[in-house]
C-alpha positions in Angstrom: -10.4 -15.1 -21.2 -13.6 -13.0 -20.1 -13.2 -10.1 -22.3 -14.7 -10.3 -26.0 -13.0 -7.1 -27.4 -11.3 -4.0 -26.4 -11.8 -0.5 -28.1 -9.4 2.3 -27.4 -9.3 5.9 -28.6 -7.0 9.0 -28.2 -6.5 12.4 -29.8 -3.1 14.0 -30.6 -2.9 17.7 -31.5 -0.7 19.0 -34.4 1.9 20.4 -32.1 2.5 16.9 -30.6 4.8 14.4 -32.4 1.8 12.3 -33.8 4.3 9.5 -34.9 5.7 9.3 -31.4 2.3 9.1 -29.9 1.0 6.6 -32.4 4.2 4.4 -31.7 3.6 4.6 -28.0 -0.1 3.6 -28.5 0.9 0.5 -30.4 3.3 -0.4 -27.7 0.4 0.0 -25.2 -2.1 -2.3 -27.1 0.1 -4.4 -29.4 -2.0 -3.3 -32.4 -2.0 -0.9 -35.2 -3.9 2.3 -34.7 -6.0 4.1 -37.2 -5.1 7.8 -37.6 -7.7 10.2 -38.8 -6.7 13.8 -39.3 -9.2 16.4 -38.9 -9.4 20.3 -37.9 -10.5 21.3 -34.5 -13.2 23.9 -33.8 -10.4 26.4 -33.4 -8.5 25.4 -36.5 -5.3 23.4 -35.6 -5.2 19.8 -37.0 -6.0 17.0 -34.7 -5.3 13.4 -35.1 -8.1 11.1 -33.9 -6.6 7.7 -33.0 -8.4 4.6 -32.5 -7.9 0.7 -32.4 -10.1 -2.4 -32.0 -8.5 -5.5 -30.3 -10.4 -8.7 -30.8 -8.0 -11.7 -30.9 -7.8 -13.5 -27.4 -3.9 -13.6 -27.5 -3.9 -9.8 -28.0 -6.6 -9.2 -25.4 -4.7 -11.3 -22.8 -1.4 -9.5 -23.6 -3.2 -6.1 -23.2 -4.6 -7.1 -19.7 -1.1 -8.3 -18.6 0.5 -5.0 -19.9 -1.8 -3.1 -17.4 0.2 -4.5 -14.5 -1.0 -5.6 -11.0 -1.6 -2.2 -9.6 -3.8 -0.9 -12.4 -5.7 -4.1 -12.3 -6.2 -3.8 -8.5 -7.6 -0.4 -9.1 -9.9 -1.6 -11.8 -11.2 -4.3 -9.5 -11.7 -1.9 -6.5 -13.6 0.6 -8.7 -15.5 -2.1 -10.7 -18.9 -0.9 -9.9 -18.0 2.6 -11.0 -16.3 1.5 -14.2 -18.8 -1.1 -15.5 -22.0 0.0 -17.4 -25.2 -1.6 -17.9 -24.0 -3.2 -21.2 -21.1 -4.9 -19.2 -18.4 -2.6 -20.6 -15.6 -1.7 -18.3 -14.4 2.0 -19.0 -10.9 3.1 -18.1 -8.8 6.1 -18.9 -5.0 6.1 -19.1 -2.5 8.9 -19.0 -1.3 9.4 -22.6 1.9 11.4 -21.7 2.9 8.5 -19.4 2.1 5.9 -22.1 4.6 7.8 -24.4 7.3 7.0 -21.6 6.0 3.4 -21.5 4.5 3.8 -18.1 0.8 2.4 -17.8 -1.2 4.5 -15.4 -4.9 4.9 -14.7 -6.1 8.5 -14.4 -8.0 10.1 -11.7 -11.4 11.6 -12.6 -10.2 15.1 -12.2 -7.3 14.4 -14.6 -6.8 17.5 -17.1 -4.2 16.1 -19.5 -4.6 13.9 -22.6 -6.0 10.4 -22.1 -6.5 7.1 -23.7 -10.1 6.0 -23.4 -10.3 2.2 -23.3 -13.7 0.1 -23.3 -13.4 -3.6 -22.5 -16.4 -5.7 -23.3 -16.9 -8.6 -20.8 -18.4 -11.8 -22.2 -21.3 -12.6 -20.0 -23.7 -15.6 -20.9 -27.0 -16.5 -19.4 -26.7 -17.4 -15.7 -23.3 -15.7 -15.2 -22.4 -12.5 -13.2 -20.4 -9.9 -15.2 -18.8 -8.7 -12.0 -17.6 -12.0 -11.2 -16.1 -12.6 -14.5 -14.4 -9.1 -14.5 -13.0 -9.8 -11.2 -11.4 -12.9 -12.4 -9.9 -11.2 -15.5 -8.2 -8.5 -13.3 -6.8 -10.9 -10.6 
């Protein structure tokens, strides 16, 4: 596949329908999400949501769910999105995911996001960028 695993995280505030957000996130990744309720600095409750995708089938389904437009954007911005540990970072609009629309967010996006980190499988003699480009074709 080219991707070892995917970690995703999001937050939802007490005023949002946390069950609806969690259901949308499960649709987005195809996995169960852990919900950790905590209090924010100002007092209201906040749900910290996260998941880890490791099975090859679920990883490939997730990449397919991104769609051609988002995959193309990730390819075009690969140098900015991949760090020195061969992890691709992407942020998706949480409000659009609730409507089952997958959309990468611009850097100046102010609303709630889903932070996704995709670890690229790189072995000696391989180039991480080449592998990532193959994944997002």
